[in-house]
C-alpha positions in Angstrom: -35.5 -3.9 -3.2 -33.1 -4.8 -5.7 -32.0 -2.7 -8.5 -33.7 -5.3 -10.9 -37.1 -4.9 -9.1 -36.8 -1.0 -8.9 -36.3 -1.1 -12.6 -39.2 -3.3 -13.2 -41.6 -1.1 -11.2 -40.2 2.0 -12.8 -40.6 0.5 -16.3 -44.4 -0.6 -15.4 -45.1 2.9 -13.6 -43.9 4.7 -16.7 -45.9 2.4 -19.0 -49.1 3.0 -16.9 -48.5 6.8 -16.7 -48.2 7.1 -20.6 -51.5 5.1 -20.9 -53.2 7.6 -18.3 -51.9 10.5 -20.2 -53.2 9.1 -23.4 -56.5 8.7 -21.7 -56.3 12.3 -20.5 -55.7 13.4 -23.8 -58.8 11.3 -25.1 -61.0 13.1 -22.5 -59.5 16.5 -23.1 -59.6 16.8 -26.6 -62.7 14.3 -27.6 -65.1 13.1 -25.1 -65.5 16.4 -23.3 -66.9 17.9 -26.5 -69.7 15.4 -26.9 -73.1 16.5 -25.3 -74.2 14.4 -22.5 -78.0 14.8 -23.2 -80.4 12.8 -25.7 -79.3 13.1 -29.2 -81.7 12.2 -32.0 -81.9 13.3 -35.6 -85.2 13.9 -37.8 -87.7 16.6 -38.0 -89.2 18.1 -35.0 -92.4 16.0 -33.8 -91.7 12.9 -36.0 -90.1 9.8 -34.7 -86.2 9.8 -34.4 -84.6 8.2 -37.5 -81.0 7.7 -35.8 -79.8 7.3 -32.3 -76.6 9.1 -31.7 -74.5 8.0 -28.3 -73.8 10.7 -25.9 -71.0 11.2 -23.5 -72.3 8.9 -20.9 -73.0 6.2 -23.6 -69.4 6.6 -24.7 -67.8 6.3 -21.1 -69.9 3.2 -20.2 -68.7 1.4 -23.4 -65.0 2.9 -23.3 -64.4 2.7 -19.6 -64.4 -1.3 -19.0 -62.2 -1.7 -22.0 -59.8 0.9 -20.9 -59.5 -0.6 -17.3 -58.8 -4.2 -18.9 -56.2 -2.8 -21.4 -54.7 -0.9 -18.3 -54.4 -4.2 -16.2 -53.0 -5.7 -19.1 -50.3 -3.2 -20.0 -49.4 -3.4 -16.1 -48.9 -7.1 -16.4 -47.0 -6.7 -19.6 -44.9 -3.9 -18.1 -44.1 -6.0 -15.0 -43.0 -9.0 -17.1 -41.5 -7.2 -19.8 -39.6 -4.9 -17.5 -38.3 -7.9 -15.4 -36.8 -9.4 -18.4 -35.5 -6.3 -19.8 -33.9 -5.1 -16.5 -32.5 -8.6 -16.2 -30.6 -8.4 -19.5 -29.4 -5.0 -18.9 -28.1 -5.8 -15.4 -26.4 -9.2 -16.6 -23.1 -7.3 -16.9 -23.2 -6.2 -13.4 -23.7 -9.7 -12.2 -20.2 -10.7 -14.0 -18.7 -7.5 -12.5 -20.0 -8.6 -8.9 -18.6 -12.1 -9.6 -15.3 -10.7 -10.6 -15.3 -8.7 -7.7 -16.0 -11.4 -5.2 -13.3 -13.6 -6.7 -10.7 -10.6 -6.4 -11.8 -10.2 -2.6 -11.1 -13.8 -2.1 -7.5 -13.2 -3.6 -8.0 -14.4 -7.1 -6.8 -11.7 -9.4 -6.4 -13.9 -12.4 -10.1 -13.9 -13.5 -11.1 -11.5 -16.0 -14.6 -10.3 -17.1 -13.9 -10.0 -21.0 -17.3 -8.6 -21.5 -18.6 -9.0 -25.0 -20.8 -6.8 -27.1 -20.7 -3.3 -28.3 -18.8 -0.3 -26.5 -21.4 1.1 -24.0 -21.0 2.2 -20.2 -21.2 -1.4 -19.0 -18.3 -2.6 -21.5 -16.1 0.4 -20.7 -16.6 -0.4 -16.8 -15.9 -4.0 -17.3 -12.6 -3.3 -19.3 -11.5 -0.9 -16.9 -12.0 -3.3 -14.1 -9.9 -5.9 -16.1 -7.2 -3.6 -16.5 -7.2 -2.8 -12.7 -7.3 -6.6 -12.0 -4.2 -6.8 -14.5 -2.3 -4.3 -12.7 -3.2 -5.4 -9.4 -1.8 -8.9 -10.4 1.5 -7.6 -11.6 1.9 -5.6 -8.5 1.1 -8.2 -6.0 3.5 -10.6 -7.9 6.2 -8.0 -7.6 5.5 -7.3 -4.1 5.7 -11.0 -3.4 8.8 -11.6 -5.4 10.2 -8.5 -3.7 9.4 -9.6 -0.1 11.1 -13.1 -0.9 14.1 -11.5 -2.0 14.1 -8.7 0.8 13.9 -11.8 3.2 16.6 -13.6 1.7 19.0 -10.8 1.4 18.2 -9.7 4.9 18.8 -13.4 6.2 22.2 -13.3 4.8 23.7 -10.8 7.0 22.1 -11.9 10.0 23.2 -15.5 9.3 26.8 -14.4 8.8 26.6 -12.4 12.0 25.3 -15.3 13.9 28.2 -17.5 12.4 30.9 -14.9 13.6 29.4 -14.7 17.0 29.3 -18.5 17.3 32.9 -18.7 16.3 34.0 -15.9 18.8 32.0 -17.6 21.6 33.4 -21.3 20.7 37.1 -20.4 19.7 38.7 -18.5 22.2 42.0 -18.4 20.4 40.6 -16.9 17.4 41.7 -13.2 16.7 38.9 -11.0 17.9 39.9 -8.0 16.0 39.3 -9.9 12.7 36.1 -11.2 13.8 35.0 -7.6 15.0 36.0 -6.2 11.7 34.1 -8.6 9.7 30.8 -8.0 12.2 31.3 -4.4 11.2 31.4 -5.0 7.5 28.4 -7.2 7.7 26.3 -4.8 9.9 27.2 -1.9 7.5 26.0 -3.9 4.7 22.7 -4.6 6.7 22.2 -0.8 7.5 22.6 0.0 3.7 20.2 -2.7 2.7 17.6 -1.7 5.5 18.0 2.2 4.3 17.6 1.0 0.8 14.4 -1.1 1.5 12.8 2.0 3.7 13.8 4.4 0.5 12.2 1.9 -1.7 9.0 1.7 0.2 8.8 5.2 0.6 9.2 6.0 -3.1 6.3 3.4 -4.0 3.9 5.1 -1.5 4.1 8.4 -3.3 3.9 10.1 0.1 6.0 13.3 -0.6 5.6 17.1 -1.0 6.1 18.2 -4.6 8.2 21.5 -5.0 9.6 23.4 -8.1 13.2 22.0 -8.7 16.0 22.4 -11.2 17.0 18.6 -12.2 20.4 20.1 -13.6 21.5 21.3 -10.0 20.7 17.9 -8.6 22.7 16.3 -11.3 25.8 18.8 -10.7 25.3 18.0 -6.9 25.5 14.3 -7.4 28.4 14.5 -9.7 30.3 16.5 -7.1 29.5 14.1 -4.4 30.8 10.9 -6.4 33.7 12.7 -8.1 36.1 11.1 -5.7 34.9 7.6 -6.0 35.3 8.3 -10.0 38.8 9.6 -9.7 39.5 6.6 -7.4 38.5 4.2 -10.0 40.4 6.2 -12.8 37.3 7.4 -14.4 36.0 10.9 -15.9 32.7 12.4 -15.4 31.8 14.8 -18.0 28.4 16.7 -17.3 26.5 19.2 -19.4 23.6 20.7 -17.4 20.9 22.6 -19.3 17.8 24.2 -17.0 15.4 21.5 -16.6 12.7 22.6 -14.3 10.5 19.8 -12.6 8.0 19.0 -10.0 9.0 16.6 -7.3 10.7 15.7 -4.1 14.2 16.9 -3.8 15.5 14.1 -1.6 14.0 11.4 -4.1 15.1 13.1 -7.2 18.7 13.6 -5.7 18.6 9.9 -4.5 17.5 9.0 -8.2 20.4 11.0 -9.8 23.0 9.8 -7.4 21.8 6.2 -7.7 22.1 6.4 -11.6 25.5 8.2 -11.3 26.7 5.7 -8.9 25.7 2.9 -11.0 27.4 4.2 -14.0 30.7 4.4 -12.0 30.6 1.1 -10.3 29.5 -0.8 -13.6 32.4 0.8 -15.5 34.8 -1.6 -16.0 36.8 0.0 -18.8 40.3 1.3 -18.4 40.2 5.1 -18.3 36.5 5.1 -18.6 34.0 7.8 -18.9 30.8 8.8 -17.5 28.3 11.4 -18.9 25.5 12.8 -17.3 23.3 15.5 -19.0 20.0 17.3 -18.5 17.9 18.7 -21.5 14.4 20.0 -22.2 12.1 18.2 -24.6 8.3 19.4 -25.5 6.5 18.9 -22.1 9.2 17.2 -20.4 12.9 17.3 -19.3 15.4 14.6 -19.6 18.4 13.2 -17.6 20.7 11.1 -19.4 23.6 9.0 -17.8 25.9 7.0 -19.9 29.0 4.9 -19.3 31.6 3.0 -20.9 32.1 -0.7 -20.0 31.7 -4.3 -21.4 29.1 -4.9 -23.8 25.6 -5.7 -22.4 23.0 -7.8 -24.0 19.4 -6.6 -24.2 18.2 -9.3 -21.9 20.5 -8.4 -19.2 19.8 -4.7 -19.6 15.8 -5.8 -19.3 16.5 -7.3 -15.7 18.7 -4.4 -14.2 15.5 -2.5 -13.2 14.5 -5.9 -11.1 15.3 -5.6 -7.2 18.6 -7.3 -6.1 19.9 -7.5 -9.4 23.8 -6.6 -9.6 24.5 -6.8 -13.2 27.4 -9.0 -14.8 29.6 -11.5 -12.9 32.6 -9.5 -12.9 30.7 -6.5 -11.4 29.1 -8.7 -8.5 32.5 -9.9 -8.0 34.1 -6.5 -7.5 31.4 -4.6 -5.9 29.0 -6.3 -3.3 26.1 -3.7 -3.6 22.4 -4.3 -2.2 21.0 -4.6 -5.9 18.3 -1.9 -5.1 19.8 0.9 -6.9 18.1 0.8 -10.5 15.0 -0.6 -8.6 14.7 2.5 -6.2 15.3 4.6 -9.5 12.3 3.0 -11.0 10.0 3.4 -8.3 11.3 7.3 -8.0 10.5 7.9 -11.7 7.2 6.3 -11.5 6.2 8.3 -8.4 7.0 11.3 -10.5 5.0 10.1 -13.4 8.0 9.7 -15.7 9.6 7.1 -17.6 12.8 5.2 -17.6 14.5 3.7 -20.5 17.4 1.4 -20.4 19.6 0.5 -23.5 23.1 -1.2 -24.1 25.7 1.0 -25.9 26.9 -0.3 -29.1 30.7 0.3 -28.0 29.8 -1.2 -24.4 28.3 0.3 -21.4 24.9 1.6 -20.4 22.5 4.5 -21.6 19.9 5.4 -19.3 17.4 8.2 -19.8 14.9 9.6 -17.4 11.9 11.3 -18.9 10.0 13.6 -16.2 7.0 15.8 -16.6 8.1 19.7 -17.1 7.1 22.2 -14.5 4.1 24.3 -15.7 5.3 27.5 -17.5 3.5 29.6 -15.0 5.3 28.2 -12.2 8.7 28.5 -14.0 8.0 31.9 -14.5 7.2 32.4 -10.7 
């Protein structure tokens, strides 16, 4: 049976039960106190002046009317219950229709259930929010897949071209071709590793442990210090104790990516990179700043997109894979944090990562 039919039968059944209880009350508190013999009034031996109905008379008069009323209430309960159940279940029909459309691949449909804020309205609004997030996620995945295919196709095409040149041009310097093949292959390996890391961060399939984010910042600074010195940059760090719960490899990759991004995009002469960790109420903060050319807010808003490589000057000097900040964004979201990017007034970028702090009891432990 459908839910509507079950509700209809339930309404009718409860209505009949209420009538039966009412009749039982009439019997218990009224009819059983009426005698069942012949009731007359007047002096003994004289003709009766008035006839008084007894219990049997009342039952013969009342039972047919009660049966007719019971049948009428049964019909009324079925009809009214069917209509009432239909109106109450109408939002579920819209939910079912939206679910079918989503199952068929249409994520743009929204329920937008009108009316007051009740359980059905809350369910519909939650479903609309879920559809909006799914639509955004699917669009991002499709865009990412298209960009990833394009990025992977480029080194493969270059490799194919170099191999064709080596096969057809026998007088070409093979050492030069091998060096170029090595460089292209290294770039393809880096891109593949970045894609795997990006996928792992999105899946949230990692074990959380208690970590000190300041130690990860110091480790990343020590690792990238030679690169900064090679580019004539200075790294200034201030690391306060910052306990968090998360994955050591992913958080270290996040910190390293941010610091590497600040170094690579630092185009100022004798520039500086600042990396600091601090504690806020209920959260820990990781801040990375760098000097450099002035950035527009529009350009900064696009830096977290996959395969975005910043300004034209940086793209010309550094041929990265363009997944650094995209990976950082995925790692931060996987750790229930927030990433904020803002241009510095004097040039460069200011990046802030806000992560939930480890619980106090775990900090004491």
